[in-house]
C-alpha positions as a Markdown table, in Angstrom:
| # | Residue | x | y | z |
|---|---|---|---|---|
| 1 | Met | 0.0 | 0.0 | 0.0 |
| 2 | Thr | 2.8 | 2.4 | 0.8 |
| 3 | Thr | 4.3 | 1.9 | -2.6 |
| 4 | Lys | 1.1 | 2.9 | -4.3 |
| 5 | Ala | 0.8 | 6.0 | -2.0 |
| 6 | Asn | 4.4 | 6.9 | -2.8 |
| 7 | Asp | 3.8 | 6.4 | -6.5 |
| 8 | Ala | 0.7 | 8.6 | -6.4 |
| 9 | Ala | 2.6 | 11.3 | -4.4 |
| 10 | Asp | 5.5 | 11.2 | -6.9 |
| 11 | Phe | 3.1 | 11.5 | -9.8 |
| 12 | Ser | 1.2 | 14.4 | -8.1 |
| 13 | Gln | 4.5 | 16.1 | -7.4 |
| 14 | Gln | 5.6 | 15.8 | -11.0 |
| 15 | Gln | 2.3 | 17.2 | -12.2 |
| 16 | Leu | 2.6 | 20.1 | -9.8 |
| 17 | Glu | 6.1 | 20.9 | -11.0 |
| 18 | Thr | 4.9 | 20.7 | -14.6 |
| 19 | Ser | 2.0 | 23.0 | -13.9 |
| 20 | Met | 4.3 | 25.5 | -12.0 |
| 21 | Trp | 6.7 | 25.5 | -14.9 |
| 22 | Phe | 3.8 | 26.3 | -17.3 |
| 23 | Val | 2.7 | 29.1 | -15.0 |
| 24 | Arg | 6.2 | 30.6 | -14.8 |
| 25 | Leu | 6.5 | 30.4 | -18.6 |
| 26 | Tyr | 3.1 | 32.1 | -19.1 |
| 27 | Val | 3.9 | 34.9 | -16.6 |
| 28 | Lys | 7.4 | 35.4 | -18.2 |
| 29 | Ser | 5.9 | 35.7 | -21.7 |
| 30 | Ala | 3.2 | 38.0 | -20.5 |
| 31 | Glu | 5.7 | 40.2 | -18.8 |
| 32 | Arg | 7.8 | 40.4 | -22.0 |
| 33 | Leu | 4.7 | 41.2 | -24.1 |
| 34 | Ile | 3.5 | 43.9 | -21.6 |
| 35 | Lys | 7.0 | 45.5 | -21.5 |
| 36 | Leu | 7.2 | 45.4 | -25.3 |
| 37 | Glu | 3.8 | 47.1 | -25.5 |
| 38 | Leu | 4.7 | 49.8 | -23.1 |
| 39 | Asp | 8.0 | 50.5 | -24.9 |
| 40 | Ala | 6.2 | 50.7 | -28.2 |
| 41 | Val | 3.7 | 53.1 | -26.8 |
| 42 | Arg | 6.4 | 55.3 | -25.2 |
| 43 | Ser | 8.4 | 55.3 | -28.4 |
| 44 | Ala | 5.4 | 56.2 | -30.5 |
| 45 | Ile | 4.4 | 59.0 | -28.3 |
| 46 | Glu | 7.9 | 60.5 | -28.3 |
| 47 | Glu | 8.3 | 60.2 | -32.1 |
| 48 | Asn | 4.8 | 61.7 | -32.7 |
| 49 | Gln | 5.6 | 64.5 | -30.3 |
| 50 | Glu | 8.8 | 65.3 | -32.2 |
| 51 | Met | 7.0 | 65.1 | -35.6 |
| 52 | Ala | 4.1 | 67.4 | -34.3 |
| 53 | Met | 6.7 | 70.0 | -33.3 |
| 54 | Ala | 8.4 | 69.7 | -36.6 |
| 55 | Phe | 5.1 | 70.2 | -38.4 |
| 56 | Ala | 4.4 | 73.3 | -36.3 |
| 57 | Arg | 7.8 | 74.7 | -37.3 |
| 58 | Ala | 7.3 | 73.9 | -41.1 |
| 59 | Lys | 7.0 | 77.0 | -43.2 |
| 60 | Asp | 6.2 | 75.6 | -46.6 |
| 61 | Pro | 4.2 | 72.8 | -48.2 |
| 62 | Gln | 7.3 | 70.9 | -49.4 |
| 63 | Thr | 8.6 | 70.6 | -45.9 |
| 64 | Met | 5.2 | 69.3 | -44.7 |
| 65 | Val | 5.2 | 66.7 | -47.5 |
| 66 | Ala | 8.7 | 65.6 | -46.6 |
| 67 | Leu | 7.7 | 65.4 | -42.9 |
| 68 | Arg | 4.6 | 63.4 | -43.8 |
| 69 | Thr | 6.7 | 61.0 | -45.8 |
| 70 | Lys | 9.2 | 60.7 | -42.9 |
| 71 | Leu | 6.4 | 60.0 | -40.4 |
| 72 | Ser | 4.9 | 57.3 | -42.6 |
| 73 | Gln | 8.3 | 55.6 | -43.0 |
| 74 | Met | 9.0 | 55.8 | -39.3 |
| 75 | Ser | 5.6 | 54.3 | -38.5 |
| 76 | Thr | 6.1 | 51.5 | -40.9 |
| 77 | Glu | 9.6 | 50.7 | -39.6 |
| 78 | Arg | 8.3 | 50.8 | -36.0 |
| 79 | Leu | 5.4 | 48.5 | -36.9 |
| 80 | Met | 7.7 | 46.0 | -38.6 |
| 81 | Lys | 10.0 | 46.0 | -35.6 |
| 82 | Tyr | 7.1 | 45.5 | -33.2 |
| 83 | Ala | 5.7 | 42.6 | -35.2 |
| 84 | Arg | 9.1 | 40.9 | -35.4 |
| 85 | Gln | 9.5 | 41.2 | -31.6 |
| 86 | Ile | 6.0 | 39.8 | -30.9 |
| 87 | Tyr | 6.8 | 37.0 | -33.3 |
| 88 | Glu | 10.1 | 36.2 | -31.5 |
| 89 | Ile | 8.4 | 36.1 | -28.1 |
| 90 | Ala | 5.6 | 33.9 | -29.4 |
| 91 | Thr | 8.1 | 31.6 | -31.2 |
| 92 | Glu | 10.3 | 31.2 | -28.0 |
| 93 | Thr | 7.2 | 30.5 | -25.9 |
| 94 | Arg | 5.9 | 28.0 | -28.4 |
| 95 | Thr | 9.3 | 26.2 | -28.5 |
| 96 | Gln | 9.4 | 26.0 | -24.7 |
| 97 | Leu | 5.8 | 24.7 | -24.6 |
| 98 | Val | 6.5 | 22.0 | -27.2 |
| 99 | Ala | 9.5 | 20.9 | -25.2 |
| 100 | Leu | 7.3 | 20.7 | -22.0 |
| 101 | Met | 4.7 | 18.8 | -23.8 |
| 102 | Asp | 7.3 | 16.4 | -25.3 |
| 103 | Asp | 8.8 | 15.8 | -21.8 |
| 104 | Ser | 5.4 | 15.4 | -20.2 |
| 105 | Leu | 4.1 | 13.0 | -22.8 |
| 106 | Gly | 7.2 | 10.9 | -22.5 |
| 107 | Gln | 7.0 | 10.8 | -18.7 |
| 108 | Val | 3.3 | 9.9 | -18.7 |
| 109 | Gly | 4.0 | 7.0 | -21.1 |
| 110 | Asp | 6.8 | 5.8 | -18.9 |
| 111 | Asp | 4.7 | 6.1 | -15.8 |
| 112 | Ile | 1.8 | 4.2 | -17.3 |
| 113 | Gln | 4.1 | 1.4 | -18.5 |
| 114 | Gly | 5.8 | 1.2 | -15.1 |
| 115 | Ala | 2.5 | 1.2 | -13.2 |
| 116 | Met | 1.1 | -1.6 | -15.4 |
| 117 | Ser | 4.2 | -3.7 | -15.1 |
| 118 | Lys | 4.2 | -3.3 | -11.3 |
| 119 | Gly | 0.5 | -4.1 | -11.0 |
| 120 | Leu | 0.4 | -7.1 | -13.3 |
| 121 | Arg | 3.7 | -8.8 | -12.3 |
| 122 | Cys | 2.1 | -10.6 | -9.4 |
| 123 | Leu | -0.6 | -12.2 | -11.6 |
| 124 | Pro | 0.1 | -15.6 | -13.2 |
| 125 | Gly | 0.8 | -15.3 | -16.9 |
| 126 | Ala | 1.2 | -11.6 | -16.6 |
| 127 | Glu | 4.4 | -11.4 | -18.7 |
| 128 | Ala | 2.4 | -12.8 | -21.7 |
| 129 | Ala | -0.3 | -10.3 | -21.1 |
| 130 | Leu | 2.1 | -7.4 | -20.8 |
| 131 | Gln | 3.8 | -8.1 | -24.2 |
| 132 | Pro | 0.8 | -6.8 | -26.4 |
| 133 | Ile | 0.4 | -3.8 | -24.0 |
| 134 | Arg | 4.1 | -3.0 | -24.3 |
| 135 | Ala | 3.9 | -3.3 | -28.1 |
| 136 | Met | 0.8 | -1.0 | -28.1 |
| 137 | Leu | 2.6 | 1.6 | -25.9 |
| 138 | Ala | 5.7 | 1.4 | -28.1 |
| 139 | Ala | 3.6 | 2.0 | -31.2 |
| 140 | Thr | 1.8 | 4.9 | -29.4 |
| 141 | Asn | 5.1 | 6.4 | -28.4 |
| 142 | Ala | 6.4 | 6.1 | -32.0 |
| 143 | Ala | 3.2 | 7.8 | -33.3 |
| 144 | Val | 3.6 | 10.6 | -30.7 |
| 145 | Asp | 7.2 | 11.1 | -31.7 |
| 146 | Asn | 6.3 | 11.2 | -35.4 |
| 147 | Met | 3.6 | 13.8 | -34.7 |
| 148 | Met | 6.0 | 15.9 | -32.6 |
| 149 | Lys | 8.5 | 15.7 | -35.5 |
| 150 | Ala | 5.9 | 16.7 | -38.0 |
| 151 | Ala | 4.7 | 19.6 | -35.8 |
| 152 | Ser | 8.3 | 20.7 | -35.3 |
| 153 | Leu | 8.9 | 20.6 | -39.1 |
| 154 | Ala | 5.6 | 22.5 | -39.7 |
| 155 | Ser | 6.6 | 25.0 | -37.1 |
| 156 | Thr | 10.1 | 25.5 | -38.6 |
| 157 | Met | 8.5 | 26.0 | -42.0 |
| 158 | Ala | 6.0 | 28.5 | -40.6 |
| 159 | Asp | 8.9 | 30.3 | -38.8 |
| 160 | Thr | 11.0 | 30.5 | -41.9 |
| 161 | Asn | 8.3 | 31.8 | -44.3 |
| 162 | Pro | 7.1 | 34.8 | -42.3 |
| 163 | Leu | 10.7 | 35.8 | -41.5 |
| 164 | Thr | 11.6 | 35.6 | -45.2 |
| 165 | Ala | 8.6 | 37.6 | -46.1 |
| 166 | Ala | 9.3 | 40.2 | -43.5 |
| 167 | Ala | 13.0 | 40.5 | -44.6 |
| 168 | Lys | 11.9 | 41.0 | -48.2 |
| 169 | Ala | 9.3 | 43.6 | -47.1 |
| 170 | Ala | 11.9 | 45.5 | -45.1 |
| 171 | Ala | 14.6 | 45.4 | -47.7 |
| 172 | Pro | 14.8 | 48.5 | -50.0 |
| 173 | Arg | 13.4 | 47.8 | -53.4 |
| 174 | Ala | 15.5 | 48.5 | -56.4 |
| 175 | Lys | 13.9 | 50.4 | -59.3 |
| 176 | Thr | 13.2 | 48.1 | -62.2 |
| 177 | Pro | 13.3 | 49.6 | -65.7 |
| 178 | Ser | 9.9 | 49.8 | -67.3 |
| 179 | Arg | 9.4 | 47.9 | -70.5 |
| 180 | Lys | 8.1 | 49.6 | -73.5 |
| 181 | Arg | 5.4 | 47.8 | -75.4 |
| 182 | Ala | 6.0 | 47.3 | -79.0 |
């Protein structure tokens, strides 16, 4: 009886530790996002204040047009930087969550197999009964591993494509010569 109580206590302790790790990850990510938001707002206010003062000092329409163009460019750059930073935080958090899930699933599978082995060992013919169960658990573990690999690959592809698109969008465009129609 004591072994079952100890096993249950160990399992509960592991689940509590996993839950606390998840909470710490969530809070850390939320803090980073809130700090990013506050920094972005502060920066936007300062830049817009400077631009408003520059507009007030502008004396001719060309200066105002140039300031408007500069404001538009600054806003676009700030937005792209903000989006990249949010994406980085989300990607790091997702990577850590996937690692947690992978560890948790592996541990649960091991715990189930260990508990079944302990529980059925004392029964006559238990070894023969355990073989199909072990085979099923091995197949399930292999399927979970394949799903995790596929999810990781899909995640990598999703990470690569937006970053490539963002890099292309941020890169200055060269003027292409226009073609004359014959």
